[in-house]
C-alpha positions, 0 to 999 in steps of 0.5 A: 416949633414943640407944644409944651405936653410934646415938650415934655414928652420928649423929656420924659423919653431922653430920661428913660433913656439916661436911665437905662443905660446907667442902671445897664452900667450899674449892673455890670458893675454892682451885680444887681439893681433894685426898683421901686415906684414905692417905699412900700416895697422897700420891706420887701427888698431890704429882706431879700437883701439882707438874705443875700448878704447872710448867704455869700462867698468873698472872692479875691483876682488879681490881673498877671496883665500890668496894663493900666489903661483902665478897659473894661476887664471881663470875669466869669465866676463857675462854679467847680462843685455840682454836688451842690442842690439849686445853685446860685451864683450873682456876679458882676461881668467885669470891672474897670481898670484903673487909670494911672498916668505913665511919663515916656519912660512908663514908669 
């Protein structure tokens, strides 16, 4: 049987793996995640978020694929105006299609 310190270390290792998986999933769908170990960093994080929100554009997308199976769809955003200096594009990698259950007739 494992000692108590070994069991605690194992639990923390499992928690770290789970947190990494959640963070990766959130990044794919949200675009950015900010982590901090202390509340002292929050003001700097809020300032960065405020700057990003002031300089953003919203894009819309309508899929031509009618399948609603809950699958992941990849999206790529590119910049068509190369004359901008130091452009930064931050966008989600894609989205999950809504799951809509259909009857036997496909309705």
